One Martini backbone bead per residue (centre of mass of N, CA, C, O) as a GRO file, in nm:
protein
  147
    1MET     BB    1  15.746  -6.046   1.023
    2LYS     BB    2  15.773  -6.359   1.147
    3PRO     BB    3  15.945  -6.631   1.103
    4MET     BB    4  15.911  -6.954   1.059
    5ALA     BB    5  15.976  -7.231   1.221
    6ARG     BB    6  16.159  -7.508   1.153
    7SER     BB    7  16.134  -7.831   1.150
    8PRO     BB    8  16.275  -8.106   1.193
    9GLN     BB    9  16.424  -8.342   0.983
   10PRO     BB   10  16.459  -8.628   0.862
   11LEU     BB   11  16.722  -8.772   0.711
   12SER     BB   12  16.567  -8.932   0.496
   13LYS     BB   13  16.423  -8.678   0.377
   14VAL     BB   14  16.672  -8.519   0.298
   15ILE     BB   15  16.786  -8.732   0.104
   16ALA     BB   16  16.530  -8.758  -0.082
   17THR     BB   17  16.526  -8.440  -0.174
   18ASP     BB   18  16.816  -8.483  -0.267
   19ALA     BB   19  16.953  -8.583  -0.556
   20LYS     BB   20  17.249  -8.652  -0.482
   21LEU     BB   21  17.193  -8.808  -0.218
   22ALA     BB   22  17.002  -9.016  -0.345
   23ALA     BB   23  17.212  -9.137  -0.538
   24TRP     BB   24  17.413  -9.226  -0.319
   25GLN     BB   25  17.215  -9.409  -0.166
   26ALA     BB   26  17.154  -9.598  -0.401
   27ARG     BB   27  17.442  -9.695  -0.451
   28ARG     BB   28  17.492  -9.807  -0.169
   29ALA     BB   29  17.263 -10.016  -0.180
   30ARG     BB   30  17.368 -10.172  -0.427
   31GLU     BB   31  17.646 -10.244  -0.302
   32GLU     BB   32  17.541 -10.400  -0.059
   33ALA     BB   33  17.385 -10.617  -0.221
   34LEU     BB   34  17.631 -10.716  -0.384
   35THR     BB   35  17.806 -10.790  -0.142
   36GLY     BB   36  17.611 -11.000  -0.025
   37LEU     BB   37  17.613 -11.187  -0.265
   38VAL     BB   38  17.919 -11.250  -0.268
   39ARG     BB   39  17.951 -11.342   0.036
   40ARG     BB   40  17.777 -11.608   0.010
   41HIS     BB   41  18.035 -11.733  -0.187
   42LEU     BB   42  18.222 -11.692   0.065
   43PRO     BB   43  18.425 -11.693   0.295
   44ARG     BB   44  18.420 -11.512   0.571
   45GLN     BB   45  18.721 -11.419   0.570
   46LEU     BB   46  18.682 -11.281   0.286
   47GLY     BB   47  18.407 -11.125   0.293
   48ASP     BB   48  18.488 -10.922   0.529
   49ARG     BB   49  18.745 -10.808   0.320
   50MET     BB   50  18.513 -10.703   0.119
   51ARG     BB   51  18.389 -10.528  -0.175
   52ALA     BB   52  18.125 -10.437  -0.399
   53SER     BB   53  18.104 -10.329  -0.752
   54ALA     BB   54  18.004 -10.162  -1.028
   55ALA     BB   55  18.211 -10.097  -1.327
   56GLY     BB   56  18.083 -10.162  -1.583
   57GLN     BB   57  18.018 -10.341  -1.861
   58GLY     BB   58  17.970 -10.610  -1.677
   59GLN     BB   59  18.143 -10.533  -1.433
   60LEU     BB   60  18.312 -10.647  -1.147
   61GLU     BB   61  18.414 -10.512  -0.826
   62LEU     BB   62  18.674 -10.601  -0.605
   63VAL     BB   63  18.753 -10.487  -0.273
   64ALA     BB   64  19.040 -10.517  -0.099
   65SER     BB   65  19.222 -10.490   0.217
   66ALA     BB   66  19.444 -10.691   0.084
   67GLY     BB   67  19.664 -10.873  -0.091
   68ALA     BB   68  19.591 -11.155   0.017
   69VAL     BB   69  19.290 -11.129  -0.043
   70ALA     BB   70  19.315 -11.083  -0.346
   71ALA     BB   71  19.453 -11.354  -0.411
   72ALA     BB   72  19.219 -11.530  -0.305
   73LEU     BB   73  19.006 -11.415  -0.500
   74ARG     BB   74  19.145 -11.481  -0.769
   75GLN     BB   75  19.122 -11.794  -0.731
   76ARG     BB   76  18.785 -11.769  -0.725
   77LEU     BB   77  18.667 -11.637  -0.988
   78PRO     BB   78  18.547 -11.858  -1.173
   79ASP     BB   79  18.338 -11.967  -0.970
   80LEU     BB   80  18.204 -11.698  -0.897
   81LEU     BB   81  18.107 -11.618  -1.176
   82ALA     BB   82  17.932 -11.866  -1.232
   83THR     BB   83  17.746 -11.829  -0.984
   84LEU     BB   84  17.639 -11.542  -1.050
   85GLN     BB   85  17.518 -11.615  -1.326
   86ARG     BB   86  17.316 -11.831  -1.219
   87GLU     BB   87  17.172 -11.596  -1.038
   88GLY     BB   88  17.148 -11.343  -1.266
   89LEU     BB   89  17.404 -11.191  -1.308
   90ASP     BB   90  17.523 -10.929  -1.508
   91CYS     BB   91  17.837 -11.082  -1.574
   92SER     BB   92  18.164 -11.096  -1.746
   93GLY     BB   93  18.345 -10.978  -1.502
   94ILE     BB   94  18.631 -10.970  -1.269
   95ARG     BB   95  18.772 -10.725  -1.052
   96VAL     BB   96  19.073 -10.682  -0.858
   97ARG     BB   97  19.141 -10.475  -0.572
   98VAL     BB   98  19.337 -10.262  -0.367
   99GLN     BB   99  19.226 -10.115  -0.041
  100VAL     BB  100  19.378  -9.957   0.202
  101GLY     BB  101  19.309  -9.881   0.511
  102ARG     BB  102  19.362  -9.662   0.785
  103THR     BB  103  19.201  -9.846   0.967
  104MET     BB  104  19.319  -9.992   1.252
  105ASP     BB  105  19.332 -10.261   1.473
  106VAL     BB  106  19.401 -10.125   1.773
  107ALA     BB  107  19.499 -10.211   2.064
  108PRO     BB  108  19.469 -10.120   2.360
  109LYS     BB  109  19.636 -10.036   2.621
  110ALA     BB  110  19.704 -10.199   2.893
  111LEU     BB  111  19.616 -10.162   3.215
  112ARG     BB  112  19.742 -10.166   3.509
  113ASN     BB  113  19.690 -10.300   3.804
  114GLN     BB  114  19.640 -10.148   4.106
  115ILE     BB  115  19.772 -10.155   4.431
  116ASP     BB  116  19.665 -10.093   4.725
  117LYS     BB  117  19.722 -10.080   5.060
  118THR     BB  118  19.471 -10.252   5.149
  119ALA     BB  119  19.551 -10.499   4.957
  120ALA     BB  120  19.857 -10.539   5.043
  121ALA     BB  121  19.852 -10.621   5.342
  122PRO     BB  122  19.751 -10.920   5.327
  123LEU     BB  123  19.983 -11.008   5.133
  124ALA     BB  124  20.217 -10.944   5.328
  125SER     BB  125  20.129 -11.139   5.557
  126LEU     BB  126  20.131 -11.393   5.384
  127ALA     BB  127  20.433 -11.377   5.295
  128ALA     BB  128  20.543 -11.396   5.590
  129ASP     BB  129  20.399 -11.692   5.653
  130LEU     BB  130  20.549 -11.827   5.436
  131PRO     BB  131  20.727 -12.046   5.302
  132PRO     BB  132  20.973 -12.112   5.121
  133GLY     BB  133  20.905 -12.022   4.770
  134PRO     BB  134  20.727 -11.949   4.489
  135LEU     BB  135  20.493 -11.793   4.624
  136LYS     BB  136  20.662 -11.598   4.793
  137ALA     BB  137  20.820 -11.476   4.551
  138ALA     BB  138  20.570 -11.373   4.399
  139LEU     BB  139  20.463 -11.185   4.620
  140ALA     BB  140  20.716 -11.012   4.645
  141ARG     BB  141  20.711 -10.905   4.352
  142LEU     BB  142  20.432 -10.778   4.359
  143LEU     BB  143  20.490 -10.580   4.596
  144ARG     BB  144  20.732 -10.438   4.467
  145ARG     BB  145  20.577 -10.333   4.208
  146ALA     BB  146  20.353 -10.177   4.370
  147GLY     BB  147  20.522 -10.011   4.607
   0.00000   0.00000   0.00000
């Protein structure tokens, strides 16, 4: 007898049926909600560079992406704690730690625009017709660099 082919399941259903994955998903959702709540009370420059999680026993943990961000967060802790408690968050303290990520925003190296011979020909004739001056010198440098 030939086994029946199983149809593909949506990822959300796979996560919901596995107990461990469902617990991870629920924890991630709680941390996202908590992070959103904390970010509403911080300047955008700080809020975008931190995430929040419940550390247990009524403690809130803020994880900063850099030491300078952590220092700025620590300065705001008393006001932030009071604000979060007013909003109904059961939190008796906030701890700040630094966790530097390995992913850095490195700008890709800019590629130089290459001038082909068809584009260089009109520039060369223009440079030849120009009187001596800064524009003629700049065009000469551009053509020389273009090869």
